[in-house]
N, C-alpha and C positions, 0 to 999 in steps of 0.2 A: 575525356573521362566524365561520366555522369556522377554527380554527388547528390544524394537524397538525404534529407534530414527532416525531423519533425519540428513543429512550432508549438510553444505552450499557449495556444489560443483556446479559451474555454467556451466561446460563443457557440451555442447549439450542442454542446456536449452534455452527456449524462454520465455521471461517475458514481460508482458504488465504493463504499469504504467498509472493510471488515476489520473490526477491532476486538482485541482480546481484553476481557475484563480483568483477568489475572494481572497483577501489577498495574491496576487501573490508575494509580497516581501518575505513572509515567504515560500509559497509553492514552489517557484522556487528554494529556497535553499534546501528544502526537496527533490525535484527532482534531483538536482545535487548530494546530498548525496546518494540517491538511485542508481543513475547511477554509481557513484564512488564505492559504495559497490558491485554492480553487477560486475563491471569490476575487482575489487579486487579478487572476487571469481571465475573469469574465464568466465563470460558471455560476449561474443563479442558485441561491440556496435551495430552491425547489427541485433542482436537477441533481441534487446530491442525496443519496440514500446511505444511511449508516446502519450497519448490522453489527450488534454486539454478540460475541460468542464467549463461552466460558474461559478459554485459554488459547494459546498460540497453536496447539495441536489441532484444534477444531477449525481454524481459519480456512484450510484448503477446501473442506466440504462446502461451506457456505460460499466461498469464492467461486467454486465450480457451479453452484446453482445460479448465482448472480450472473456470472460470465455467460453461462449457457442459455440464459433467459432471452438474450437478444436485445435487452433493454438498455445496456450500458456500453459505453465506448471504452471503458477501462475500469479495473478494480484495484483499489489501493488496500494493501494488507498491512495492518499495524499491530504491533505487540511488543512485549518486552520479556525476554527470558534472561534471568539473572542467575549466574553460576552459584550453586550451593555446594554441599558436601558430597553429593552423590552424582552418578552419571545421568541422572534425570535431565539435567541441562542439555547435554549432548543429544540425547534422544529427541527431546521436544524441539530444540532449535533445528536439528537436522531434518526431522520429518516435516516441520513447517516449511522449511526452505524447499525441500524436494517436492512437497505437495503443491505449493504455490507455483513453482516452475512447471510442474506437470499440467496444472490447470491452464496456464497461459499457452503452453504449446498445444494442448489438445483442443482448446476452444478457439484459438486465434485472437483472443481478447487479451490485451496487455494487462497483466497482473503484476503490480509493483510490490516487491518484497521489501518491507521496512519493518521487519521484526528485529528489534535490537537484541543482540546477544552480547551481554556484557558480564564482566566479572563482579561488578558492584552496583548498588543502587545509585551511587554518586555518578558513575560513568553513564548510566542510563539517563539520569536527570540532566546531565550535561548535554545530551543529544536530544532532549525533549524540551527545548526552550532555554537551555543553559548556555554555557560558554561555547559549545559546538553548534549552536543554532538549533533549529527544529527540523528534525529529519522528516516530520510529517509534511512540512512545507515543501521540502525537496521531493518527497514522494508525489505530491500533487503536481509539481512541475514535470516530473518524469512521466506521470500518467498521461498528461496532456500531450507531451512531446511524442510519446509512443503511439497514442491514438492517431495523431496526425501522420506519423511516419508509416504506420501500418496501412492507412488509407492510401498514402502516396505510393507505396510499394505495390499495392494491389492495382492501382490505376496504371502502373507501368511508367 
């Protein structure tokens, strides 16, 4: 049996981060976590591009442009959608997830989905450097693992 897996090695990697400004208190912490995770795994600061979009709904379009540019090994998508009193939460979170997945599949570039979808601000903060760690750091690790894995699978 052949087993193939990726390694979170950042040397030589170029990574894009797309971050939603809406709920920036949370998202900025996710971005810092991602940048720290990438640095920890050897990605130089100059090899990371961060693009800020207005909200989570806008992430897929910019992720598609970045992934399609051929300049990046992976795209990390970060945001926070917090449930309110209307169905807007479901629409935005669902479309962000679908769009990011579509970008990854259509371009072949790993697009990591880390748009928090929580019921409360406290839950989001707990996942952006709080008691549940920083999901931005986890997204950075996943991006590097997936970039490595995609290369290995392509090589056979």
